[in-house]
C-alpha positions in Angstrom: -3.9 2.8 32.4 -1.5 0.7 30.2 -3.3 -0.9 27.3 -3.0 -4.7 27.2 -0.4 -6.1 24.8 -1.8 -7.8 21.6 -1.6 -11.5 21.4 0.7 -12.2 18.4 0.5 -16.0 18.7 -1.6 -16.5 15.6 0.9 -14.6 13.5 3.9 -16.4 15.1 2.3 -19.8 14.5 1.5 -19.0 10.9 5.0 -17.9 10.2 6.4 -21.0 12.0 4.3 -23.2 9.7 5.7 -21.3 6.7 9.2 -21.9 8.0 8.5 -25.6 8.6 7.3 -25.9 5.0 10.3 -24.2 3.6 8.2 -21.4 2.3 8.9 -17.7 2.3 6.0 -15.3 2.7 6.4 -11.9 1.0 5.2 -8.7 2.6 5.3 -5.1 1.2 4.4 -1.8 2.8 2.4 1.0 1.1 1.6 4.3 2.9 -1.0 6.7 1.3 -1.8 10.4 1.2 1.6 12.0 1.7 1.8 15.7 0.7 4.5 17.4 2.6 7.4 16.9 5.0 5.8 16.5 8.5 7.0 15.0 11.8 4.7 12.0 11.1 6.5 11.4 7.8 9.9 11.5 9.7 8.5 8.9 12.1 7.4 6.7 9.2 10.8 7.0 7.5 12.6 6.2 10.7 10.6 3.0 11.1 11.5 1.9 7.6 15.2 2.5 8.3 15.1 0.9 11.8 13.7 -2.4 10.6 15.1 -2.4 7.0 11.6 -2.6 5.5 11.2 -1.1 2.0 8.6 1.6 2.1 6.3 2.7 -0.8 4.8 6.1 -0.6 1.6 7.0 -2.5 1.5 10.8 -2.5 -1.5 12.7 -4.0 0.1 14.3 -7.1 -1.8 17.6 -7.1 -1.2 18.2 -3.4 2.5 17.5 -3.3 4.6 20.3 -1.7 8.2 21.0 -2.4 9.1 20.0 1.1 8.1 16.4 0.4 10.2 16.2 -2.6 13.2 17.7 -0.7 12.7 15.3 2.2 12.7 12.2 0.0 15.6 13.4 -2.0 17.8 13.7 1.2 16.5 10.6 3.0 16.4 6.8 2.6 15.4 5.2 -0.6 11.6 5.2 -0.9 9.5 4.0 -3.8 6.9 6.4 -5.0 3.7 5.6 -6.8 0.7 7.6 -8.1 -2.2 8.2 -5.7 -4.9 9.4 -8.1 -4.8 13.2 -8.9 -6.4 15.3 -6.2 -8.0 12.7 -3.9 -11.3 14.4 -4.7 -14.6 12.5 -4.2 -16.8 12.4 -7.3 -19.3 9.8 -6.1 -22.9 10.9 -5.7 -24.3 11.5 -2.2 -24.9 8.3 -0.3 -22.4 6.2 -2.3 -18.9 5.1 -1.3 -16.3 7.7 -1.9 -14.3 7.4 -5.1 -12.2 9.7 -7.3 -12.0 7.2 -10.2 -15.3 5.3 -9.8 -17.7 4.7 -12.7 -19.6 7.9 -11.9 -17.9 10.0 -14.6 -17.2 9.4 -18.3 -14.2 7.2 -19.1 -12.6 10.1 -21.0 -12.6 12.2 -17.8 -11.2 9.4 -15.7 -8.4 8.8 -18.3 -7.5 12.5 -18.4 -7.2 12.8 -14.6 -5.2 9.6 -14.3 -2.8 10.8 -17.0 -2.5 14.2 -15.4 -1.7 12.5 -12.1 1.1 10.5 -13.7 2.5 13.6 -15.4 2.5 15.6 -12.2 4.1 12.8 -10.2 6.8 12.3 -12.8 7.5 16.0 -12.8 7.9 16.1 -9.0 9.7 12.8 -8.4 11.5 12.0 -11.6 13.3 8.6 -11.7 12.1 7.8 -8.1 8.5 7.4 -9.4 7.1 4.0 -10.4 4.1 4.2 -12.9 1.8 2.3 -10.5 -1.7 3.7 -10.0 -3.2 3.7 -6.5 -6.9 4.9 -6.7 -8.0 6.9 -3.7 -10.3 5.0 -1.4 -9.0 1.9 -3.3 -11.9 2.1 -5.8 -11.6 2.2 -9.6 -13.9 1.8 -12.5 -13.2 -1.5 -14.4 -13.1 0.4 -17.7 -10.3 2.6 -16.4 -8.3 -0.5 -15.3 -8.2 -1.7 -18.9 -7.1 1.7 -20.1 -4.3 2.3 -17.6 -1.5 0.7 -19.8 -2.4 3.0 -22.6 -1.7 6.0 -20.3 1.7 4.8 -19.3 1.0 2.8 -16.1 2.4 -0.7 -15.6 0.9 -1.4 -12.2 -2.2 -1.0 -10.1 -2.6 -1.4 -6.4 -5.9 -1.3 -4.4 -7.1 -3.3 -1.4 -8.1 -6.9 -0.9 -7.2 -10.4 -2.2 -7.0 -11.1 -5.9 -7.0 -14.4 -7.8 -4.6 -13.2 -10.5 -1.6 -10.8 -10.7 -2.6 -9.4 -14.1 -5.5 -6.9 -13.9 -5.4 -6.2 -17.7 -2.9 -6.9 -20.5 0.3 -5.1 -19.6 -0.9 -4.2 -16.1 0.2 -6.1 -12.9 -2.0 -5.7 -9.8 -0.6 -6.2 -6.3 -3.0 -5.1 -3.6 -2.7 -4.3 0.1 -4.5 -6.5 2.6 -4.1 -5.1 6.1 -5.2 -1.7 7.3 -4.8 -1.1 11.0 -7.2 1.9 11.1 -10.8 1.6 12.1 -12.0 4.2 9.6 -15.7 3.8 10.5 -15.2 3.6 14.3 -13.4 6.8 15.3 -10.2 6.3 13.1 -8.3 4.7 16.0 -6.6 1.3 16.0 -8.8 -1.5 14.8 -9.2 -4.5 17.1 -5.6 -5.9 17.3 -6.6 -9.5 17.7 -8.7 -9.3 14.6 -5.9 -7.6 12.7 -3.4 -10.3 13.7 -5.9 -13.1 12.9 -6.3 -11.5 9.4 -2.6 -11.5 8.8 -2.4 -15.1 9.9 -5.2 -16.0 7.4 -3.3 -14.2 4.6 -0.2 -16.3 5.4 -2.1 -19.6 5.6 -3.9 -19.0 2.3 -0.6 -18.5 0.6 0.9 -21.7 2.0 -1.8 -23.5 0.0 -0.8 -22.0 -3.3 2.1 -23.2 -5.4 4.6 -20.8 -6.9 4.8 -17.1 -5.9 1.4 -15.9 -4.6 0.6 -12.2 -4.3 2.7 -10.5 -1.6 0.8 -9.5 1.5 0.4 -5.7 1.6 0.4 -3.6 4.8 -1.4 -0.3 4.2 -0.8 2.7 6.5 -1.8 6.4 6.5 0.9 8.1 8.6 -0.9 11.5 8.6 -3.8 10.1 10.8 -2.0 7.6 13.0 -2.5 7.9 16.8 -0.1 6.5 19.3 -1.8 3.1 19.4 -1.6 2.7 15.6 2.1 3.7 15.6 2.8 1.1 18.4 1.0 -1.7 16.6 2.7 -0.9 13.3 6.1 -0.8 15.0 5.5 -4.2 16.7 4.3 -5.8 13.4 7.3 -4.5 11.4 9.7 -5.7 14.1 8.2 -9.2 14.0 8.2 -9.4 10.2 11.7 -8.0 9.7 13.2 -10.5 12.2 11.5 -13.7 10.9 13.4 -16.1 8.6 10.2 -17.0 6.7 9.5 -13.4 5.7 10.7 -11.7 2.5 10.5 -7.9 2.2 10.8 -7.2 -1.5 11.4 -3.7 -2.9 8.9 -2.0 -5.2 10.9 -3.1 -8.2 10.5 -6.7 -7.1 6.7 -6.2 -6.3 6.1 -4.6 -9.7 8.9 -5.9 -12.0 8.9 -4.6 -15.6 6.9 -7.0 -17.8 5.3 -8.8 -14.8 1.9 -8.6 -16.3 
């Protein structure tokens, strides 16, 4: 049985309104949890090349294998950021998972964040951007304030924010769309709800003067099923082809001195 095609009209209409207003809506793409060169990674990179969409990888520093470094070195230009240290859950039983939540002393959080940055710099060199992506998108507020002292200049989690600066010297640009139904089998979330959510993100930015936070698409290539791949491909194709969409590079999303 062939699955019904999603109704993209809400997204198309929101982008049409942006075009009519002479506004450009910025989208960026972050993919979490890379560790090694896999067929799924090849498929991800091929999508980025096919549609000309800048891709930001957030590998887990302590889990990175040489094959990932080799694959990125010989492939298309991909931005790399720091996804915690080990992607280890330190939350007590019954609480939401977090590697850098407020469950441990600040000194331990700072030590692990610094170790993650050092490990990522060693593996990826100049390709790495000092942007911290906390596993499970959760981070203790005290660590946010300390990140610039550790050498980070950016932070990325999930959800809308009112301001681009998370702390003095630290820009924060989040992601806003995750196509995976994590609590309902890890398949594709309801496409109509996903599309409506993207449309709302666009509409909210049309009401803001200046340059609002780019809309972030979050993927996890290692757990995609065919339905998720198909949805992501269709979304990227639409965004890449629309005149009202900008697709900034990681340098543009987190420019030096932005905070």
